[in-house]
C-alpha positions as CSV (number, residue, x, y, z in Angstrom):
1,M,-313.7,-13.4,-129.3
2,R,-313.8,-13.4,-125.5
3,F,-314.3,-10.5,-123.1
4,G,-313.3,-10.6,-119.4
5,L,-315.2,-8.4,-117.0
6,I,-313.3,-7.4,-113.9
7,G,-313.9,-4.9,-111.2
8,Q,-314.0,-4.3,-107.5
9,P,-317.1,-5.3,-105.4
10,N,-320.0,-2.9,-105.7
11,C,-318.8,-1.3,-109.0
12,G,-321.8,-2.7,-111.0
13,K,-319.9,-5.3,-112.9
14,S,-322.5,-8.1,-112.3
15,T,-325.3,-5.6,-113.2
16,L,-323.5,-5.0,-116.5
17,F,-323.2,-8.7,-117.1
18,N,-326.8,-9.4,-116.2
19,Q,-328.0,-6.7,-118.6
20,I,-326.4,-8.5,-121.6
21,A,-326.6,-12.1,-120.4
22,G,-329.8,-12.4,-118.3
23,Y,-330.7,-16.0,-117.6
24,K,-328.6,-17.4,-120.5
25,A,-325.5,-17.7,-118.5
26,E,-323.5,-20.7,-117.2
27,T,-321.3,-21.0,-114.1
28,G,-318.0,-22.8,-114.3
29,N,-314.8,-23.3,-112.4
30,F,-311.2,-22.4,-113.2
31,S,-309.4,-25.6,-114.0
32,G,-308.4,-27.6,-110.9
33,T,-310.0,-25.1,-108.5
34,T,-313.2,-24.2,-106.8
35,V,-313.0,-20.6,-107.9
36,T,-316.0,-19.8,-110.1
37,F,-316.8,-17.5,-112.9
38,T,-320.0,-16.9,-115.0
39,E,-320.0,-16.9,-118.8
40,S,-322.5,-16.1,-121.5
41,K,-322.6,-15.9,-125.3
42,V,-323.7,-12.5,-126.7
43,R,-324.4,-11.4,-130.3
44,L,-322.3,-8.3,-131.2
45,L,-321.7,-6.7,-134.6
46,G,-323.1,-9.8,-136.3
47,Q,-320.8,-12.1,-134.4
48,V,-321.2,-14.3,-131.3
49,V,-318.7,-13.4,-128.5
50,D,-318.1,-14.8,-125.1
51,V,-318.4,-12.6,-122.0
52,V,-316.9,-13.8,-118.7
53,D,-317.9,-12.3,-115.4
54,L,-314.8,-12.8,-113.2
55,P,-314.9,-12.8,-109.4
56,G,-315.0,-9.3,-107.9
57,T,-311.7,-8.4,-106.1
58,Y,-310.1,-5.3,-104.7
59,T,-306.6,-6.2,-105.9
60,L,-304.6,-8.6,-108.1
61,A,-302.0,-9.2,-105.4
62,G,-302.5,-12.9,-105.4
63,T,-303.1,-13.1,-101.7
64,N,-306.0,-15.6,-102.2
65,P,-307.0,-18.3,-104.7
66,A,-309.5,-16.1,-106.5
67,E,-307.0,-13.3,-107.1
68,R,-304.4,-15.7,-108.4
69,E,-306.8,-17.5,-110.8
70,V,-308.1,-14.2,-112.1
71,I,-304.5,-13.0,-113.0
72,K,-303.8,-16.3,-114.7
73,Y,-307.0,-16.2,-116.7
74,L,-306.5,-12.5,-117.8
75,T,-303.0,-13.2,-119.0
76,S,-304.0,-16.5,-120.8
77,N,-304.7,-16.6,-124.5
78,E,-308.3,-17.3,-123.7
79,V,-309.1,-13.6,-123.1
80,D,-308.9,-11.2,-126.1
81,V,-309.8,-8.0,-124.2
82,V,-310.4,-7.0,-120.6
83,V,-313.3,-4.7,-119.6
84,N,-312.4,-3.0,-116.3
85,V,-315.6,-1.7,-114.7
86,L,-315.0,1.3,-112.5
87,D,-317.4,3.2,-110.2
88,A,-317.3,6.8,-111.3
89,S,-318.4,8.0,-107.9
90,R,-315.4,6.3,-106.3
91,L,-312.9,6.6,-109.1
92,S,-309.7,7.1,-107.2
93,H,-310.4,3.9,-105.2
94,G,-310.9,1.8,-108.3
95,L,-308.0,3.2,-110.3
96,A,-305.5,1.3,-108.1
97,M,-306.5,-2.0,-109.6
98,T,-306.6,-0.4,-113.0
99,V,-302.9,0.3,-112.6
100,E,-302.4,-3.3,-111.8
101,L,-304.2,-4.3,-115.0
102,L,-302.0,-1.9,-117.0
103,E,-298.9,-3.8,-115.6
104,L,-300.2,-7.0,-117.3
105,E,-299.9,-5.6,-120.8
106,I,-303.2,-6.8,-122.1
107,P,-305.8,-5.1,-124.3
108,L,-308.0,-3.0,-122.0
109,V,-311.2,-1.0,-122.1
110,I,-312.5,1.1,-119.1
111,A,-316.2,1.0,-118.4
112,L,-316.9,4.1,-116.4
113,N,-320.0,3.0,-114.6
114,M,-322.5,4.8,-112.3
115,M,-322.1,8.2,-114.0
116,D,-325.5,9.1,-112.6
117,E,-324.2,8.6,-109.0
118,A,-321.1,10.7,-109.8
119,D,-323.3,13.5,-111.1
120,R,-325.5,13.4,-108.0
121,M,-322.4,13.7,-105.9
122,G,-321.1,16.6,-108.0
123,I,-318.2,14.7,-109.4
124,L,-317.1,15.7,-112.9
125,V,-314.8,13.3,-114.7
126,D,-312.6,14.4,-117.7
127,V,-313.1,11.2,-119.8
128,R,-310.7,12.4,-122.6
129,A,-307.9,13.1,-120.1
130,L,-308.4,9.7,-118.4
131,E,-308.0,8.0,-121.8
132,E,-304.8,9.9,-122.4
133,F,-303.3,8.9,-119.0
134,L,-304.2,5.2,-119.4
135,G,-303.7,4.8,-123.1
136,A,-307.0,2.8,-123.2
137,P,-310.5,3.7,-124.3
138,V,-312.9,4.9,-121.6
139,V,-316.7,4.6,-122.1
140,P,-319.1,6.4,-119.7
141,M,-322.1,4.3,-118.8
142,I,-325.0,3.6,-116.4
143,A,-325.3,-0.2,-116.4
144,S,-328.4,-0.3,-114.2
145,K,-330.3,1.8,-116.9
146,G,-328.7,0.1,-119.9
147,R,-327.0,3.3,-121.1
148,G,-323.6,3.1,-122.8
149,I,-323.6,-0.8,-123.0
150,Q,-323.5,-1.0,-126.7
151,P,-320.8,1.6,-127.2
152,L,-318.7,-0.2,-124.5
153,F,-318.8,-3.6,-126.2
154,T,-318.4,-2.1,-129.7
155,K,-315.2,-0.4,-128.5
156,A,-314.0,-3.5,-126.7
157,F,-314.5,-5.5,-129.9
158,Q,-312.3,-3.1,-131.8
159,V,-309.6,-3.1,-129.1
160,G,-309.6,-6.9,-129.0
161,K,-309.4,-7.1,-132.8
162,D,-306.5,-4.7,-133.0
163,D,-304.8,-6.3,-130.0
164,K,-304.1,-2.7,-128.6
165,I,-302.0,-2.7,-125.5
166,P,-302.4,0.3,-123.1
167,V,-299.7,2.6,-121.8
168,Q,-297.5,1.0,-119.1
169,P,-297.5,2.7,-115.7
170,R,-294.2,4.4,-114.8
171,Y,-293.1,4.4,-111.2
172,S,-290.4,6.2,-109.2
173,E,-286.8,6.2,-110.5
174,D,-285.4,3.7,-108.0
175,I,-288.3,1.2,-108.8
176,E,-287.8,1.6,-112.5
177,T,-284.0,0.9,-112.1
178,Y,-284.7,-2.3,-110.1
179,L,-287.3,-3.4,-112.7
180,T,-284.9,-2.9,-115.5
181,I,-282.3,-5.2,-113.8
182,L,-284.9,-7.9,-113.1
183,E,-286.5,-7.7,-116.6
184,T,-283.1,-8.4,-118.1
185,N,-282.6,-11.5,-116.0
186,L,-286.2,-12.8,-116.5
187,K,-286.3,-12.9,-120.3
188,N,-285.8,-16.6,-120.6
189,V,-288.1,-17.5,-117.6
190,K,-291.3,-19.2,-118.6
191,S,-294.3,-17.6,-116.9
192,Y,-297.9,-16.6,-117.7
193,L,-296.7,-13.0,-116.9
194,K,-294.6,-10.8,-119.2
195,P,-291.1,-9.9,-117.9
196,R,-292.0,-6.4,-116.5
197,A,-295.2,-7.7,-114.7
198,L,-293.2,-10.7,-113.4
199,A,-290.5,-8.4,-112.1
200,I,-293.1,-6.3,-110.2
201,K,-294.6,-9.4,-108.7
202,L,-291.2,-10.6,-107.5
203,I,-290.4,-7.3,-105.8
204,E,-293.9,-7.3,-104.4
205,G,-293.1,-10.6,-102.8
206,D,-295.6,-13.0,-104.4
207,E,-294.5,-16.3,-102.9
208,A,-296.1,-18.7,-105.5
209,I,-294.5,-16.8,-108.4
210,L,-291.2,-16.5,-106.6
211,K,-291.1,-20.3,-106.1
212,D,-291.9,-20.9,-109.8
213,V,-289.1,-18.5,-110.9
214,L,-286.5,-19.9,-108.4
215,D,-287.1,-23.4,-109.8
216,Q,-286.0,-22.1,-113.2
217,K,-283.4,-19.5,-112.2
218,P,-282.3,-19.8,-108.5
219,E,-279.5,-17.2,-108.9
220,I,-282.1,-14.4,-109.1
221,Q,-282.6,-14.8,-105.4
222,D,-279.5,-12.7,-104.7
223,D,-280.7,-9.8,-106.8
224,L,-284.1,-9.9,-105.1
225,R,-282.6,-9.9,-101.7
226,S,-280.4,-6.9,-102.4
227,I,-283.4,-5.0,-104.0
228,R,-285.6,-5.6,-101.0
229,E,-282.9,-4.6,-98.6
230,G,-282.3,-1.5,-100.7
231,L,-286.0,-0.5,-100.6
232,R,-286.2,-1.1,-96.9
233,H,-283.1,1.1,-96.3
234,T,-284.2,4.0,-98.6
235,R,-288.0,3.8,-98.2
236,G,-288.3,2.5,-94.6
237,Q,-290.9,0.0,-95.7
238,S,-291.1,-3.6,-97.0
239,S,-291.1,-4.1,-100.7
240,D,-294.8,-5.1,-100.9
241,W,-295.8,-1.9,-99.2
242,V,-293.6,0.1,-101.5
243,I,-295.2,-1.4,-104.7
244,S,-298.7,-0.9,-103.2
245,G,-297.8,2.7,-102.4
246,E,-296.5,3.3,-105.9
247,R,-299.8,2.1,-107.4
248,S,-301.9,4.1,-105.0
249,S,-299.9,7.2,-105.6
250,L,-300.2,6.9,-109.3
251,A,-303.9,6.2,-109.1
252,E,-304.3,9.3,-106.8
253,Q,-302.3,11.5,-109.3
254,I,-304.5,10.4,-112.2
255,A,-307.7,11.0,-110.1
256,N,-306.6,14.5,-109.0
257,R,-306.0,15.5,-112.6
258,I,-309.2,14.2,-114.1
259,I,-311.8,14.7,-111.3
260,K,-313.3,18.0,-110.4
261,Q,-315.6,18.3,-107.4
262,G,-318.7,20.3,-108.1
263,K,-321.8,21.0,-105.9
264,R,-323.0,17.8,-104.2
265,H,-326.7,17.2,-104.3
266,V,-327.8,16.1,-100.8
267,T,-330.8,13.8,-101.1
268,F,-332.8,11.6,-98.8
269,R,-330.5,8.7,-99.6
270,D,-327.6,10.6,-98.0
271,K,-329.5,11.0,-94.8
272,L,-330.9,7.5,-94.7
273,D,-327.7,6.0,-93.1
274,D,-328.2,8.3,-90.1
275,I,-331.2,6.1,-89.3
276,L,-330.4,2.7,-90.6
277,L,-326.8,2.6,-89.2
278,H,-327.8,4.3,-85.9
279,P,-326.3,2.4,-82.8
280,L,-329.9,1.7,-81.5
281,L,-332.4,2.6,-84.3
282,G,-330.4,0.6,-86.8
283,Y,-331.2,-2.7,-85.0
284,V,-334.8,-1.7,-84.6
285,F,-335.1,-1.1,-88.3
286,L,-333.2,-4.3,-89.0
287,V,-335.9,-6.4,-87.2
288,L,-338.7,-4.3,-88.7
289,I,-337.3,-4.8,-92.2
290,L,-337.0,-8.5,-91.7
291,Y,-340.5,-8.8,-90.3
292,L,-342.0,-6.9,-93.3
293,F,-339.9,-9.1,-95.6
294,F,-341.3,-12.3,-94.0
295,Q,-344.8,-10.9,-93.9
296,A,-344.6,-10.1,-97.7
297,V,-343.2,-13.5,-98.6
298,Y,-345.8,-15.3,-96.4
299,S,-348.7,-13.2,-97.8
300,L,-347.8,-13.8,-101.4
301,G,-346.9,-17.4,-100.9
302,G,-350.1,-18.2,-99.0
303,L,-352.2,-16.4,-101.5
304,I,-350.8,-18.6,-104.3
305,E,-350.5,-21.9,-102.3
306,T,-354.1,-22.3,-101.3
307,P,-355.7,-22.4,-104.7
308,L,-352.9,-24.4,-106.2
309,M,-353.1,-27.1,-103.4
310,A,-356.9,-27.3,-104.0
311,L,-356.3,-27.8,-107.7
312,F,-353.8,-30.6,-107.1
313,E,-356.1,-32.3,-104.6
314,Q,-358.8,-32.3,-107.2
315,L,-356.3,-33.8,-109.6
316,E,-355.4,-36.6,-107.1
317,T,-359.1,-37.4,-106.6
318,W,-359.6,-37.5,-110.4
319,A,-356.5,-39.8,-110.8
320,V,-357.7,-42.2,-108.1
321,S,-361.2,-42.4,-109.6
322,L,-359.7,-43.1,-113.0
323,L,-357.2,-45.7,-111.9
324,G,-359.3,-47.2,-109.1
325,E,-359.2,-46.9,-105.4
326,N,-357.3,-50.2,-104.9
327,Q,-353.8,-49.4,-103.6
328,N,-352.0,-51.0,-106.6
329,I,-348.5,-49.9,-107.7
330,I,-349.7,-47.9,-110.7
331,T,-352.1,-45.8,-108.6
332,E,-349.4,-45.1,-106.0
333,L,-346.8,-44.2,-108.6
334,V,-349.2,-41.7,-110.3
335,I,-350.2,-40.2,-107.0
336,G,-346.5,-39.9,-106.0
337,M,-345.7,-38.1,-109.2
338,I,-348.6,-35.7,-108.8
339,Q,-347.5,-35.0,-105.2
340,G,-343.9,-34.4,-106.4
341,V,-345.1,-31.9,-109.0
342,A,-347.5,-30.3,-106.5
343,G,-344.7,-29.9,-104.0
344,G,-342.7,-27.8,-106.4
345,V,-345.5,-25.8,-107.9
346,A,-347.8,-25.3,-104.9
347,I,-345.5,-25.5,-101.8
348,V,-341.9,-24.5,-102.7
349,L,-342.2,-22.0,-105.6
350,P,-344.9,-19.8,-104.0
351,Y,-342.5,-18.9,-101.2
352,L,-339.1,-19.3,-103.0
353,V,-339.9,-16.8,-105.8
354,P,-341.0,-13.9,-103.6
355,F,-338.1,-14.7,-101.2
356,L,-335.4,-14.6,-103.9
357,I,-336.9,-11.4,-105.5
358,G,-337.0,-9.7,-102.1
359,L,-333.4,-10.8,-101.3
360,G,-332.4,-9.4,-104.7
361,V,-334.0,-6.1,-103.9
362,L,-332.3,-5.8,-100.5
363,E,-329.0,-6.7,-102.2
364,D,-329.3,-4.2,-105.1
365,V,-330.6,-1.4,-102.9
366,G,-327.4,-1.7,-100.9
367,Y,-328.9,-2.8,-97.5
368,L,-327.1,-6.1,-97.1
369,P,-323.6,-4.5,-96.6
370,R,-325.2,-2.3,-93.9
371,V,-326.5,-5.5,-92.2
372,A,-322.8,-6.6,-92.2
373,F,-321.8,-3.3,-90.6
374,L,-324.5,-3.6,-87.9
375,M,-323.5,-7.2,-87.2
376,D,-319.8,-6.5,-87.0
377,S,-319.8,-5.7,-83.2
378,L,-321.9,-8.7,-82.5
379,M,-319.5,-10.9,-84.6
380,H,-316.6,-9.7,-82.5
381,K,-318.4,-10.5,-79.3
382,I,-318.8,-14.1,-80.4
383,G,-315.2,-14.2,-81.4
384,L,-315.3,-13.7,-85.2
385,H,-314.2,-11.1,-87.7
386,G,-316.9,-8.9,-89.0
387,K,-315.9,-10.0,-92.5
388,S,-317.4,-13.4,-91.6
389,I,-320.9,-11.9,-92.1
390,V,-320.4,-12.2,-95.9
391,P,-320.8,-16.0,-96.0
392,F,-323.8,-15.7,-93.7
393,I,-325.5,-13.1,-96.1
394,L,-324.9,-15.4,-99.1
395,G,-326.2,-18.3,-97.1
396,F,-329.7,-16.9,-97.2
397,G,-329.8,-17.6,-100.9
398,C,-327.8,-20.9,-100.9
399,N,-325.2,-22.4,-98.6
400,V,-323.0,-23.5,-101.5
401,P,-321.7,-20.0,-102.5
402,A,-321.6,-19.1,-98.7
403,I,-319.1,-21.9,-98.1
404,M,-317.1,-20.9,-101.2
405,S,-317.0,-17.3,-100.1
406,T,-315.1,-18.3,-96.9
407,R,-311.9,-18.2,-99.0
408,I,-311.9,-14.4,-98.5
409,L,-310.9,-15.1,-94.9
410,E,-307.1,-15.4,-94.5
411,D,-307.2,-17.4,-91.3
412,K,-307.8,-21.1,-91.4
413,R,-309.6,-21.1,-88.1
414,E,-312.0,-18.4,-89.2
415,R,-312.6,-20.3,-92.5
416,F,-313.6,-23.4,-90.6
417,I,-315.8,-21.6,-88.1
418,S,-317.5,-19.5,-90.7
419,A,-318.1,-22.5,-93.0
420,A,-319.6,-24.4,-90.0
421,L,-321.8,-21.5,-89.1
422,S,-322.8,-20.9,-92.7
423,T,-324.3,-24.4,-92.9
424,L,-326.7,-23.3,-90.1
425,V,-328.0,-20.3,-92.0
426,P,-331.5,-21.0,-93.3
427,C,-331.1,-21.0,-97.1
428,A,-334.0,-20.4,-99.5
429,A,-334.8,-24.2,-99.5
430,R,-334.9,-24.4,-95.7
431,L,-337.0,-21.3,-95.5
432,S,-339.5,-22.7,-97.9
433,V,-340.0,-25.5,-95.3
434,V,-340.5,-22.8,-92.6
435,F,-343.0,-20.8,-94.8
436,G,-344.8,-23.9,-96.1
437,L,-345.2,-25.6,-92.7
438,V,-345.1,-22.9,-90.0
439,A,-346.0,-19.6,-91.6
440,F,-348.9,-21.0,-93.7
441,Y,-350.5,-22.9,-90.8
442,L,-349.4,-21.0,-87.7
443,G,-348.7,-17.5,-89.0
444,P,-345.7,-15.4,-90.2
445,A,-344.9,-14.2,-86.6
446,L,-344.0,-17.7,-85.5
447,A,-342.0,-18.2,-88.7
448,L,-340.0,-15.0,-87.9
449,G,-339.6,-16.4,-84.4
450,I,-337.9,-19.5,-85.8
451,Y,-335.7,-17.3,-88.0
452,L,-334.6,-15.1,-85.0
453,F,-334.1,-18.3,-82.9
454,N,-331.8,-19.6,-85.7
455,L,-329.7,-16.4,-85.4
456,F,-329.5,-16.9,-81.7
457,V,-328.3,-20.5,-82.1
458,I,-325.7,-19.5,-84.7
459,A,-324.4,-16.8,-82.3
460,L,-324.3,-19.3,-79.4
461,T,-322.5,-21.9,-81.6
462,A,-320.0,-19.3,-82.8
463,K,-319.2,-18.4,-79.2
464,I,-318.6,-22.0,-78.2
465,L,-316.5,-22.7,-81.3
466,S,-314.4,-19.5,-80.8
467,K,-313.8,-20.7,-77.2
468,L,-312.7,-24.1,-78.3
469,V,-310.4,-22.6,-80.9
470,P,-309.4,-19.2,-79.4
471,D,-307.9,-16.4,-81.4
472,N,-308.1,-12.6,-81.7
473,S,-310.3,-11.1,-84.4
474,P,-309.1,-8.0,-86.2
475,G,-311.3,-5.1,-87.0
476,L,-313.5,-4.7,-90.1
477,I,-312.9,-2.4,-93.0
478,L,-316.0,-2.5,-95.1
479,E,-316.9,-0.4,-98.1
480,M,-320.4,0.9,-97.9
481,P,-322.0,1.2,-101.4
482,V,-324.5,4.0,-102.1
483,Y,-328.2,3.3,-102.0
484,R,-329.5,2.6,-105.4
485,V,-332.9,2.1,-106.9
486,P,-332.9,-1.5,-108.1
487,T,-334.0,-2.2,-111.7
488,L,-336.8,-4.7,-112.2
489,R,-334.9,-6.5,-115.0
490,T,-331.7,-7.0,-112.8
491,V,-333.7,-8.2,-109.8
492,L,-335.8,-10.6,-111.9
493,N,-332.8,-12.0,-113.8
494,K,-330.9,-12.6,-110.5
495,A,-333.9,-14.3,-109.0
496,W,-334.5,-16.4,-112.1
497,W,-330.9,-17.5,-112.0
498,R,-331.5,-19.0,-108.5
499,I,-335.0,-20.3,-109.3
500,R,-333.7,-22.0,-112.4
501,E,-331.4,-24.0,-110.2
502,F,-334.4,-25.3,-108.2
503,I,-336.4,-26.1,-111.4
504,V,-333.5,-27.9,-113.1
505,E,-331.8,-29.6,-110.1
506,A,-334.2,-29.8,-107.2
507,W,-337.6,-30.2,-108.8
508,P,-336.8,-33.4,-110.7
509,L,-335.4,-34.8,-107.5
510,L,-338.7,-33.9,-105.8
511,I,-340.7,-35.8,-108.4
512,V,-338.3,-38.8,-108.5
513,G,-338.1,-38.8,-104.7
514,S,-341.9,-38.9,-104.4
515,I,-342.1,-41.8,-106.9
516,V,-339.3,-43.6,-105.0
517,L,-341.2,-43.1,-101.7
518,A,-344.3,-44.6,-103.3
519,I,-342.3,-47.7,-104.3
520,L,-340.8,-47.9,-100.8
521,N,-344.2,-47.7,-99.2
522,H,-345.6,-50.3,-101.6
523,L,-342.8,-52.7,-100.8
524,N,-342.9,-51.8,-97.1
525,I,-339.2,-50.7,-97.2
526,A,-340.0,-47.3,-95.9
527,F,-340.9,-49.0,-92.6
528,Y,-337.3,-50.1,-92.1
529,L,-335.9,-46.7,-93.0
530,N,-338.3,-45.0,-90.6
531,T,-337.3,-47.5,-87.9
532,L,-333.7,-46.5,-88.5
533,V,-334.5,-42.9,-87.6
534,R,-337.1,-43.8,-85.0
535,P,-334.9,-43.1,-81.9
536,L,-334.6,-39.5,-83.1
537,S,-338.2,-39.0,-84.2
538,W,-339.4,-40.5,-80.9
539,L,-337.1,-38.2,-78.9
540,L,-338.6,-35.2,-80.8
541,G,-342.2,-36.3,-80.5
542,L,-342.6,-36.7,-84.3
543,P,-344.5,-39.4,-86.2
544,Q,-342.5,-42.4,-87.2
545,E,-343.1,-41.6,-90.9
546,V,-340.7,-38.6,-90.9
547,G,-337.7,-40.8,-91.2
548,V,-337.7,-41.2,-95.0
549,P,-338.3,-37.4,-95.7
550,L,-335.4,-36.5,-93.3
551,I,-333.1,-39.0,-95.1
552,F,-334.0,-37.8,-98.6
553,G,-333.8,-34.2,-97.3
554,V,-330.0,-34.6,-97.2
555,L,-330.2,-34.6,-101.1
556,R,-332.2,-31.4,-101.3
557,K,-333.9,-29.7,-98.3
558,E,-337.1,-29.2,-100.3
559,L,-337.6,-32.9,-100.2
560,S,-338.0,-32.9,-96.5
561,L,-341.2,-31.0,-96.8
562,V,-342.8,-32.4,-100.0
563,M,-342.0,-36.0,-99.1
564,L,-343.3,-35.4,-95.6
565,G,-346.8,-34.8,-97.0
566,Q,-346.6,-38.0,-99.1
567,A,-345.2,-40.0,-96.2
568,L,-348.0,-38.8,-93.9
569,G,-350.7,-39.3,-96.6
570,S,-351.8,-35.7,-96.8
571,M,-350.4,-32.4,-98.1
572,S,-352.8,-30.7,-95.6
573,F,-350.3,-30.8,-92.8
574,S,-352.7,-29.4,-90.2
575,D,-354.7,-32.7,-90.5
576,V,-351.7,-34.9,-89.8
577,L,-349.4,-32.9,-87.5
578,T,-350.0,-30.9,-84.3
579,P,-348.7,-27.3,-84.1
580,V,-345.9,-28.5,-81.8
581,Q,-344.8,-31.2,-84.3
582,M,-344.8,-28.6,-87.1
583,V,-342.5,-26.3,-85.2
584,T,-340.3,-29.1,-84.0
585,Y,-339.9,-30.6,-87.5
586,A,-339.3,-27.2,-89.1
587,V,-336.6,-26.3,-86.5
588,F,-334.8,-29.6,-87.0
589,V,-334.8,-29.3,-90.8
590,V,-333.4,-25.8,-90.5
591,F,-330.3,-27.0,-88.6
592,Y,-329.6,-30.7,-89.5
593,I,-327.1,-32.0,-92.0
594,P,-326.4,-29.6,-95.0
595,C,-327.6,-30.7,-98.4
596,L,-325.3,-33.0,-100.5
597,A,-324.1,-30.1,-102.7
598,T,-323.0,-28.1,-99.6
599,M,-321.2,-31.2,-98.2
600,V,-319.3,-31.6,-101.5
601,V,-318.2,-27.9,-101.4
602,I,-317.1,-28.2,-97.8
603,R,-315.0,-31.2,-98.7
604,K,-313.4,-29.3,-101.6
605,E,-312.7,-26.1,-99.5
606,L,-311.8,-27.6,-96.1
607,G,-311.2,-31.3,-96.5
608,T,-313.0,-34.6,-95.7
609,K,-312.4,-34.5,-92.0
610,A,-313.9,-31.0,-91.7
611,M,-316.9,-32.1,-93.7
612,W,-317.7,-34.9,-91.3
613,Y,-317.1,-32.7,-88.2
614,I,-319.6,-30.2,-89.5
615,A,-322.2,-32.8,-90.4
616,A,-322.0,-34.3,-86.9
617,M,-322.1,-30.9,-85.3
618,T,-325.3,-30.0,-87.2
619,I,-327.1,-33.2,-86.1
620,V,-326.3,-32.4,-82.4
621,I,-327.3,-28.7,-82.8
622,A,-330.5,-29.7,-84.7
623,T,-331.6,-32.2,-82.1
624,M,-331.0,-29.8,-79.1
625,A,-332.6,-26.8,-80.9
626,A,-335.6,-28.9,-81.9
627,L,-336.0,-30.2,-78.3
628,F,-335.9,-26.7,-77.0
629,A,-338.4,-25.5,-79.6
630,R,-340.7,-28.4,-78.8
631,G,-340.6,-27.5,-75.1
632,I,-341.3,-23.8,-75.7
633,T,-344.1,-24.5,-78.2
634,E,-345.8,-26.9,-75.8
635,I,-346.2,-24.1,-73.3
636,F,-348.3,-22.0,-75.8
637,F,-350.0,-24.8,-77.7
């Protein structure tokens, strides 16, 4: 049996999924698309069931690829029961999509999440009345604390086994009349939607579905035209607005009957936004929070890196004494392998782990959406929609989901610009270079300076790109989630999911890359690769040996740091690089060509031409930024 989890952003859907799946989840793509979902096997009532975490979406209107794929998946035979996660503290808002799910005529269970937040806000929900209105089971729960999870999935299992269909929503008399007419004409039309749901989508004006229906039954076009004209004449609105209004009205009616507002408990969290979203203090606290974040990551990373590096240096010395000091191929391969392992254990992971845990805390607390709100006015000044901040926020973890998230932007121009700028955001791998090279040797303040300089370069690049491709940016409507105390298990599971990607994908590349570099050095091939990059390294004032690490860094950004130590003959970078060279190299790595995985996603989302445009742009920006950083650093060092 397979359960599909669906809900609006910030409803706690992924928290629920992480509670039952943890790190034993796998990410996949809907067939023929780049839209992703996460799936896990869970033992329930003595059986193994599949649980799929579908992309969070506010509606099923099919206005973007994610919404369309979610509808197809939910109505396919692959899903036995749908679990609709609702935020009990914002129930009327979430019920609008629940009404859309009712239209699909699929087995449904409601997970009424965040009951603790509803109680804090004085919101009382009549669960039994909600069940009667929807004709579907409703299970109160608090996913972050693990409460109500077992009853929820037990109920979902029973509903899926019985194939119980919930009550269909009934709309105004004129809408029902039109739906009856269309349903009769659609009985022989092949579609993944049932006749009533298909009729609603046609009135709503879903272009993709309309094209598919007209290919089978072109004569239905006349009925649709007269229906839409009739609605515009009687309602004074287009048909899509009428259907949307019907759903919202029904959701509001249900909410008004089942929700009672009691006494709200005003807490410190309610007053916190007065400070963190203040027009002036908000930005002060933003910089302060980022500084403390960097300081914490640096302190923890530095505390771990020093003894580990000493341990691996002793291991290298022992290996050399065992194999002999002559530079034979065996000795070089063993040393290369040790340096590759050391790079992951002693240089990357000490900073990657606390960074991802800290990022997870900021995300679960609810601060990242507030960063988007603070940055909205800035985004407009550089010619972008405030919604474009979403890919940037995701980019701090990894540029791949950042590029994929640009599909939430309707305008092609903004998708390209946002994707191009997202590649400049320092992901966790790039920040590990900054921490391991700059923060460790020159201090966290300078590392924060590089980070802020990165934001400045992104803003400047955005301004230039928006001038080259001018357009008007609309305003931002952004839902602000309540502050929550993050649970340790959720944060660690989320961090582990990203760390595992490094261990499984990047770390083997680090080790193999170090061994390959040892072979290249032994055969003197590295000299020719370094010569190829020499014009750039000479311009930036870097040693000739940085060529190979920069080339391999296109595969994974961590390689550009680990292989640098191997190329220069020492993992103690202060012995082989000057402070100016450390800063220059780190700044160049932060900006230059995205990793291979990011390039592949850009090609899928925007096309081959856009991929090469963005790659060329990043090289130019990286060179100019590194030259600027070199000039500034030389003044102080």
